[in-house]
C-alpha positions as CSV (number, residue, x, y, z in Angstrom):
1,M,-30.3,-71.7,-187.5
2,V,-31.7,-72.6,-191.0
3,R,-35.3,-71.6,-191.9
4,I,-37.4,-73.0,-194.8
5,R,-39.3,-70.0,-196.0
6,L,-40.8,-68.3,-199.0
7,R,-38.9,-65.8,-201.2
8,R,-40.8,-63.6,-203.5
9,V,-39.7,-63.6,-207.2
10,G,-42.8,-62.4,-209.1
11,G,-43.4,-59.0,-210.5
12,K,-45.8,-56.3,-209.3
13,K,-49.3,-57.8,-208.7
14,Q,-47.9,-61.1,-210.0
15,A,-46.7,-62.7,-206.8
16,S,-44.9,-66.0,-207.1
17,F,-42.5,-67.5,-204.6
18,R,-39.5,-69.8,-204.3
19,I,-39.3,-72.0,-201.3
20,V,-35.7,-71.8,-200.0
21,A,-33.5,-72.9,-197.2
22,A,-31.8,-69.8,-195.7
23,D,-30.1,-68.6,-192.6
24,K,-32.5,-67.2,-190.1
25,E,-30.5,-63.9,-189.8
26,S,-30.5,-63.5,-193.6
27,P,-32.8,-60.7,-195.0
28,R,-36.1,-61.7,-196.6
29,D,-34.9,-61.4,-200.2
30,G,-31.2,-61.9,-199.3
31,R,-28.9,-64.8,-199.7
32,F,-30.2,-68.3,-199.4
33,I,-28.5,-71.7,-199.2
34,E,-30.7,-73.9,-201.5
35,I,-33.9,-73.7,-203.6
36,L,-36.3,-76.4,-202.4
37,G,-39.4,-75.6,-204.5
38,F,-41.7,-73.2,-206.2
39,Y,-45.1,-71.8,-205.2
40,N,-47.5,-69.8,-207.4
41,P,-50.8,-68.8,-205.7
42,R,-52.3,-67.2,-208.8
43,T,-53.1,-70.5,-210.5
44,E,-56.1,-72.7,-209.6
45,P,-55.4,-74.7,-207.7
46,A,-52.1,-73.1,-206.6
47,T,-48.9,-74.5,-208.2
48,I,-46.7,-76.2,-205.7
49,E,-43.5,-77.9,-206.8
50,L,-41.2,-79.3,-204.0
51,K,-38.0,-81.3,-203.7
52,E,-39.4,-83.4,-200.9
53,D,-36.2,-85.5,-200.4
54,R,-34.2,-82.3,-199.9
55,I,-36.8,-80.9,-197.5
56,Y,-36.7,-84.1,-195.5
57,D,-32.9,-83.8,-195.3
58,W,-33.0,-80.2,-194.1
59,M,-35.8,-80.8,-191.6
60,S,-34.0,-83.8,-190.2
61,K,-30.9,-81.6,-189.6
62,G,-33.1,-79.1,-187.6
63,A,-34.3,-76.6,-190.2
64,Q,-37.6,-75.1,-189.2
65,P,-40.3,-74.2,-191.8
66,S,-42.0,-70.8,-191.5
67,D,-45.8,-70.6,-190.9
68,S,-46.5,-70.0,-194.6
69,A,-44.2,-72.9,-195.6
70,S,-45.8,-75.2,-193.0
71,Q,-49.3,-74.3,-194.4
72,I,-48.1,-75.3,-197.9
73,F,-46.6,-78.5,-196.6
74,K,-49.9,-79.4,-195.0
75,T,-51.8,-78.6,-198.1
76,I,-50.0,-81.2,-200.2
77,G,-49.5,-83.7,-197.4
78,L,-45.8,-83.3,-197.0
79,T,-46.0,-82.9,-193.2
80,E,-47.8,-86.3,-192.9
81,R,-45.2,-87.9,-195.2
82,Y,-42.3,-86.4,-193.2
83,E,-43.7,-88.1,-190.0
84,R,-43.7,-91.4,-191.9
85,F,-40.1,-90.7,-193.1
86,K,-39.0,-90.2,-189.4
87,K,-40.6,-93.6,-188.6
88,G,-38.4,-95.3,-191.2
89,E,-40.2,-95.4,-194.6
90,K,-38.0,-95.1,-197.7
91,V,-37.6,-91.7,-199.2
92,E,-38.1,-93.1,-202.8
93,L,-41.6,-94.4,-202.0
94,L,-42.6,-91.1,-200.3
95,V,-41.3,-89.0,-203.2
96,A,-43.1,-91.2,-205.7
97,E,-46.3,-90.9,-203.7
98,A,-45.9,-87.1,-203.7
99,E,-45.4,-87.0,-207.5
100,E,-48.6,-89.0,-208.0
101,A,-50.6,-86.7,-205.6
102,N,-49.2,-83.6,-207.4
103,A,-50.2,-85.0,-210.8
104,A,-53.7,-85.7,-209.5
105,R,-54.2,-82.1,-208.5
106,N,-54.8,-81.0,-212.1
107,V,-53.1,-77.6,-211.8
108,S,-54.1,-75.1,-214.5
109,P,-51.3,-73.0,-215.9
110,Q,-53.7,-70.1,-216.4
111,T,-53.3,-67.2,-213.9
112,R,-56.5,-65.4,-215.0
113,H,-59.8,-67.4,-215.2
114,P,-63.0,-66.6,-217.3
115,I,-66.1,-65.2,-215.6
116,P,-68.6,-68.0,-215.0
117,V,-71.6,-68.0,-217.5
118,G,-74.8,-66.6,-216.2
119,K,-73.2,-64.6,-213.4
120,P,-74.4,-61.0,-213.5
121,K,-71.8,-58.2,-213.7
122,K,-73.1,-56.7,-210.5
123,V,-72.2,-59.8,-208.7
124,E,-68.8,-59.6,-210.3
125,K,-68.4,-56.0,-209.1
126,T,-69.6,-56.7,-205.6
127,A,-67.7,-60.1,-205.3
128,P,-64.1,-59.9,-204.1
129,A,-61.8,-60.1,-207.2
130,D,-59.1,-62.8,-206.9
131,E,-59.3,-63.1,-203.2
132,A,-55.8,-63.8,-201.8
133,P,-55.3,-67.4,-200.5
134,K,-54.6,-67.9,-196.9
135,A,-51.0,-68.9,-197.6
136,E,-50.3,-65.6,-199.3
137,V,-51.8,-63.6,-196.4
138,E,-49.7,-65.6,-194.0
139,E,-46.6,-65.0,-196.1
140,K,-47.1,-61.3,-195.9
141,V,-47.4,-61.5,-192.1
142,E,-44.3,-63.6,-192.1
143,E,-42.5,-61.1,-194.3
144,A,-43.5,-58.2,-191.9
145,K,-42.2,-60.2,-189.0
146,E,-38.9,-60.9,-190.8
147,E,-38.6,-57.2,-191.7
148,K,-38.9,-56.3,-188.0
149,V,-36.3,-58.9,-187.1
150,D,-34.0,-57.6,-189.8
151,A,-34.5,-54.0,-188.6
152,K,-33.7,-55.1,-185.0
153,A,-30.6,-57.0,-186.2
154,E,-29.5,-53.9,-188.2
155,K,-29.8,-51.7,-185.0
156,E,-27.9,-54.3,-183.0
157,E,-25.2,-54.4,-185.8
158,E,-24.8,-50.6,-185.8
159,P,-22.7,-50.4,-182.5
160,K,-20.7,-53.4,-183.8
161,A,-20.1,-51.6,-187.1
162,E,-19.0,-48.4,-185.2
163,A,-16.7,-50.5,-183.0
164,K,-15.2,-52.1,-186.2
165,E,-14.7,-48.6,-187.7
166,E,-13.0,-47.5,-184.5
167,E,-10.8,-50.6,-184.6
168,K,-9.9,-49.8,-188.2
169,V,-9.0,-46.2,-187.3
170,E,-6.9,-47.4,-184.4
171,E,-5.2,-50.0,-186.6
172,K,-4.4,-47.2,-189.2
173,A,-3.1,-45.0,-186.5
174,E,-0.9,-47.8,-185.2
175,A,0.3,-48.6,-188.7
176,K,1.2,-44.9,-189.2
177,A,3.0,-44.8,-185.9
178,E,4.9,-47.9,-186.8
179,K,5.9,-46.4,-190.1
180,E,7.1,-43.2,-188.4
181,E,9.0,-45.3,-185.8
182,E,10.7,-47.4,-188.5
183,P,13.2,-44.7,-189.6
184,K,14.0,-43.9,-185.9
185,A,14.5,-47.5,-185.2
186,E,16.8,-47.8,-188.3
187,A,18.7,-44.8,-187.2
188,K,19.2,-46.3,-183.7
189,E,20.3,-49.6,-185.2
190,E,22.8,-47.7,-187.4
191,E,24.1,-45.8,-184.3
192,K,24.5,-49.1,-182.5
193,V,26.3,-50.6,-185.5
194,E,28.6,-47.6,-185.6
195,E,29.3,-47.8,-181.9
196,K,30.1,-51.5,-182.2
197,A,32.4,-50.7,-185.1
198,E,34.2,-48.0,-183.1
199,E,34.6,-50.3,-180.1
200,A,36.0,-53.0,-182.4
201,K,38.5,-50.4,-183.8
202,K,39.5,-49.3,-180.3
203,E,40.0,-53.0,-179.3
204,K,42.2,-53.6,-182.4
205,A,44.2,-50.4,-181.7
206,D,44.6,-51.4,-178.0
207,A,45.7,-54.9,-179.0
208,K,48.1,-53.4,-181.5
209,A,49.5,-51.0,-178.9
210,E,49.9,-53.9,-176.5
211,K,51.8,-55.9,-179.1
212,E,54.1,-52.9,-179.8
213,E,54.7,-52.3,-176.0
214,E,55.7,-55.9,-175.3
215,P,59.2,-55.7,-176.9
216,K,59.7,-52.4,-175.1
217,A,58.7,-53.9,-171.8
218,E,61.0,-56.9,-172.4
219,A,63.9,-54.5,-173.3
220,K,63.2,-52.5,-170.1
221,E,63.2,-55.8,-168.1
222,E,66.5,-56.7,-169.6
223,E,67.9,-53.3,-168.8
224,K,66.8,-53.7,-165.2
225,V,68.4,-57.1,-165.0
226,E,71.7,-55.8,-166.5
227,E,71.6,-52.8,-164.1
228,K,71.1,-55.2,-161.1
229,A,74.0,-57.3,-162.4
230,E,76.2,-54.3,-162.7
231,E,75.2,-53.1,-159.2
232,A,76.0,-56.6,-157.9
233,K,79.4,-56.5,-159.5
234,E,80.1,-53.0,-158.2
235,E,79.1,-54.2,-154.7
236,E,81.4,-57.2,-155.0
237,A,84.2,-54.9,-156.1
238,E,83.6,-52.6,-153.2
239,E,83.6,-55.5,-150.8
240,E,86.9,-56.8,-152.3
241,K,88.4,-53.3,-151.9
242,V,87.3,-53.1,-148.3
243,E,88.7,-56.6,-147.6
244,A,92.0,-55.7,-149.3
245,K,92.3,-52.5,-147.3
246,A,91.5,-54.3,-144.1
247,E,94.1,-56.9,-144.9
248,K,96.7,-54.2,-145.5
249,E,95.8,-52.5,-142.3
250,D,96.1,-55.8,-140.4
251,E,99.6,-56.7,-141.8
252,P,101.6,-54.1,-139.7
253,K,99.7,-55.2,-136.6
254,A,100.6,-58.8,-137.2
255,E,104.2,-57.9,-137.7
256,E,104.2,-56.0,-134.4
257,K,102.7,-58.9,-132.6
258,D,105.3,-61.2,-134.0
259,E,108.1,-58.9,-132.9
260,E,106.7,-58.7,-129.4
261,K,106.5,-62.5,-129.2
262,A,110.1,-62.7,-130.4
263,K,111.3,-60.2,-127.7
264,K,109.5,-62.1,-125.0
265,K,111.2,-65.3,-125.9
């Protein structure tokens, strides 16, 4: 959330403030988003210079003024003009009215004023010297509150910071482990590549051996066919011999039969 608050810029014992729009979580004197005005409580009356159109814009977007900023806005009538802005009055008219009111305040640029004539020195000693205005006191209270908030935020951030450190350590350890694993992974990849290359060589050798074996297998088949043909021829020759022998043995028997028939006749 955005806060409109005071940011001290003066030197030691010379307090002056910028009125800025800043993130609520941002430190008191840390980063801010935009400068919206200037406040110097050491002049009489206090110097207040504001960019009212930008303040209206921020407040319409949800920005919340701090207690000190709200007090300053009330002092110069900005709070009342902002209510009129929300009702629909034009920004140009309201800004022109604010400039006229600021010019009528007759701000003196002097930060140290002469002692009034006729006032005894005792009175000067006993009287409070340069009493701080209410807005400055409230600003200090606001600063103390913001410091407490910042301290609390820092305490809450410490565990987060430790967790981030642990995460960084873990990331470094993981990165280191990955770097150590890379050579191993590369070695494994090389082994796989070599294995594949060896397998490819074996496949080529097997294919080559198969090609070389094919003619031999064909020759063996032809030899077997020839052997079978020769065996078949030999069997035929044996059969023919057996038949011829049987015919020769049958011839005398036939002659005897013929003779017996002739005798009977």
